[in-house]
C-alpha positions in Angstrom: 14.0 -11.0 18.8 14.5 -13.8 21.2 12.1 -16.1 19.2 14.0 -15.2 16.0 17.3 -16.0 17.7 16.0 -19.4 18.8 14.7 -20.4 15.4 17.7 -19.2 13.4 19.9 -22.3 14.1 16.9 -24.5 13.3 16.2 -22.8 10.0 19.9 -22.8 9.1 20.1 -26.6 9.8 17.0 -27.1 7.7 18.4 -25.1 4.7 21.7 -27.0 5.0 20.0 -30.4 4.8 20.7 -31.9 1.4 17.2 -33.3 1.1 15.6 -29.9 1.7 18.0 -28.2 -0.7 17.2 -30.8 -3.3 13.4 -30.2 -2.8 13.8 -26.4 -2.9 15.8 -26.6 -6.2 12.9 -28.4 -8.0 10.4 -26.4 -10.0 7.7 -26.8 -7.3 10.1 -25.9 -4.5 11.1 -22.7 -6.3 7.5 -21.8 -7.0 6.5 -22.3 -3.4 9.5 -20.3 -2.2 8.3 -17.4 -4.5 4.7 -17.8 -3.3 4.7 -18.2 0.5 1.0 -17.7 0.9 0.3 -20.6 -1.5 2.9 -22.7 0.5 1.1 -21.9 3.7 -2.3 -22.8 2.2 -0.9 -26.1 0.9 0.6 -26.8 4.3 -2.7 -26.1 6.2 -4.7 -28.1 3.6 -2.3 -31.1 4.0 -2.5 -31.0 7.7 -6.3 -30.7 7.7 -6.8 -33.4 5.0 -4.8 -36.2 6.7 -7.7 -37.4 8.9 -10.5 -37.5 6.3 -8.2 -39.3 3.8 -7.0 -41.8 6.4 -10.6 -42.5 7.5 -11.6 -42.9 3.8 -8.8 -45.4 3.3 -9.9 -47.4 6.3 -13.5 -47.2 5.1 -12.4 -48.4 1.6 -10.4 -51.3 3.0 -13.3 -52.5 5.1 -15.7 -52.1 2.2 -13.3 -54.0 -0.1 -13.0 -56.8 2.3 -16.8 -57.0 2.6 -17.0 -56.9 -1.2 -14.6 -59.7 -1.6 -16.7 -61.8 0.7 -20.0 -61.3 -1.2 -21.4 -57.9 -1.9 -19.8 -56.6 -5.1 -22.6 -54.3 -6.3 -23.2 -52.9 -2.9 -19.4 -52.2 -2.7 -19.5 -50.1 -5.8 -22.4 -48.1 -4.4 -20.8 -47.6 -1.0 -17.4 -46.6 -2.6 -19.1 -44.1 -4.9 -21.0 -42.6 -1.9 -17.8 -42.5 0.2 -15.8 -41.0 -2.7 -18.4 -38.2 -3.2 -18.4 -37.6 0.5 -14.7 -37.4 0.6 -14.8 -35.0 -2.4 -17.1 -32.6 -0.6 -15.2 -32.8 2.7 -11.9 -32.1 0.9 -13.5 -29.2 -0.9 -14.7 -27.8 2.4 -11.2 -28.3 3.9 -9.7 -26.5 0.9 -12.0 -23.5 1.6 -11.2 -23.6 5.3 -7.5 -23.9 4.6 -7.7 -20.8 2.4 -9.6 -18.9 5.0 -7.2 -19.9 7.8 -4.2 -18.9 5.6 -5.9 -15.5 4.9 -6.4 -15.0 8.7 -2.9 -16.0 9.5 -1.4 -13.7 6.8 -3.5 -10.8 8.0 -2.5 -11.4 11.6 1.1 -11.7 10.6 1.0 -8.4 8.6 -0.9 -6.6 11.3 1.3 -7.8 14.2 4.5 -7.0 12.3 3.2 -3.5 11.4 2.1 -2.8 15.0 5.5 -4.1 16.2 7.4 -1.9 13.8 5.2 1.1 14.6 5.6 0.9 18.4 9.2 -0.1 18.3 10.1 2.9 16.0 7.7 5.4 17.4 9.4 7.6 19.9 7.4 10.0 22.1 8.8 13.5 22.5 10.3 14.2 25.9 8.2 16.1 28.3 10.5 19.1 28.5 10.6 19.6 24.8 6.8 19.3 24.5 6.2 21.9 27.2 8.8 24.2 25.6 7.1 24.1 22.3 3.6 24.6 23.7 4.8 27.6 25.8 6.4 29.3 22.8 3.3 29.4 20.7 0.9 32.2 21.2 -2.7 31.2 21.4 -5.1 33.2 19.3 -8.6 33.9 20.5 -11.2 34.5 17.8 
């Protein structure tokens, strides 16, 4: 409850921001609002893909500069190799993002169900339990 109370003003401020409202009113924004698991997967994928894409852009820039100097054919080969490597890395990151999203969703559902179960589950009082047990006659077969 305390965590929810802390984040409520932040979420209200985010939803009242005109740029966020404009983004949420687009077709993609409405679709991601209706499909939170897909939004979580896209967020995890985006976060995990930043480093490989950045490294590839640095790699491509260095190779381009080297190609301008003298090695045009070698540049094409290296860029194709780097592009295929990036494709496989991003594919692996997409699978990892999907798995992380599944694990996070399962943890969220499990923890919220456990919280609801233990916060709503009330143990009977000791006097009532003893009174009920004493009133029943035990049968011996």
